[in-house]
C-alpha positions in Angstrom: 0.0 0.0 0.0 2.6 2.5 -1.0 0.1 4.5 -3.1 1.1 3.0 -6.5 -1.8 2.4 -8.9 -2.8 -1.2 -9.1 -3.4 -2.9 -12.4 -5.7 -5.4 -10.7 -8.5 -2.9 -10.4 -11.1 -3.0 -13.2 -14.7 -1.9 -13.7 -15.7 -5.6 -13.7 -18.9 -7.1 -14.8 -21.1 -4.4 -13.4 -19.2 -1.7 -15.2 -19.7 -3.6 -18.5 -23.4 -4.1 -17.8 -23.9 -0.4 -17.0 -22.0 0.6 -20.2 -24.1 -1.9 -22.2 -27.4 -0.6 -20.9 -26.4 3.0 -21.7 -25.3 2.0 -25.2 -28.6 0.1 -25.8 -30.6 3.1 -24.5 -28.7 5.4 -26.8 -29.4 3.1 -29.8 -33.1 3.0 -29.1 -33.4 6.7 -28.6 -31.6 7.4 -31.9 -33.8 5.0 -33.7 -36.9 6.6 -32.3 -35.6 10.1 -33.1 -34.9 9.1 -36.7 -38.4 7.7 -37.2 -39.9 10.9 -35.8 -37.7 13.1 -38.0 -38.7 11.0 -41.0 -42.4 11.4 -40.3 -42.0 15.1 -39.7 -40.2 15.4 -43.0 -43.0 13.6 -44.9 -45.6 15.7 -43.2 -43.8 19.0 -44.1 -43.5 17.8 -47.7 -47.2 17.0 -47.9 -48.1 20.4 -46.5 -45.8 22.1 -49.0 -47.4 20.2 -51.8 -50.9 21.1 -50.6 -49.9 24.7 -50.3 -48.5 24.7 -53.8 -51.7 23.1 -55.2 -53.8 25.7 -53.4 -51.6 28.5 -54.8 -51.9 27.1 -58.3 -55.7 26.9 -58.0 -55.9 30.4 -56.7 -53.8 31.7 -59.6 -55.9 29.7 -62.1 -59.1 31.2 -60.7 -57.6 34.7 -60.8 -56.4 34.3 -64.4 -59.6 32.8 -65.7 -62.7 34.3 -64.1 -65.9 32.7 -65.2 -69.7 33.2 -64.8 -71.7 36.2 -64.0 -69.2 37.5 -61.5 -66.6 37.8 -64.3 -68.9 39.9 -66.5 -69.8 42.1 -63.6 -66.1 42.7 -62.9 -65.5 43.7 -66.5 -68.4 46.2 -66.4 -67.2 47.5 -63.1 -70.5 46.9 -61.3 -69.4 44.5 -58.7 -66.6 43.2 -56.6 -66.5 39.8 -58.2 -68.5 38.2 -55.3 -71.5 35.9 -55.5 -73.5 36.0 -58.7 -76.8 36.0 -56.7 -75.9 39.4 -55.3 -75.7 40.9 -58.8 -78.6 39.2 -60.5 -81.2 39.8 -57.7 -81.9 36.1 -57.3 -83.2 35.0 -53.8 -82.7 31.8 -52.0 
């Protein structure tokens, strides 16, 4: 016992078990995180596609007005709203 480090001291079986449990927990957490990130990515791609489709539909409606509302807009007599407002039809 002169204070020299002993080479006989090691973590032992319990040190290995603790390290193994931590490594297993890390593996499971990373696997779960990757699955969640993948799902989030798919959802954001779907939302982006839906937004693009809605924007294209809005542009198409804006470029090609049709029906009585379009004729009222050209005459300058309406705001392009519901055709029933301009024709006097009732429900």
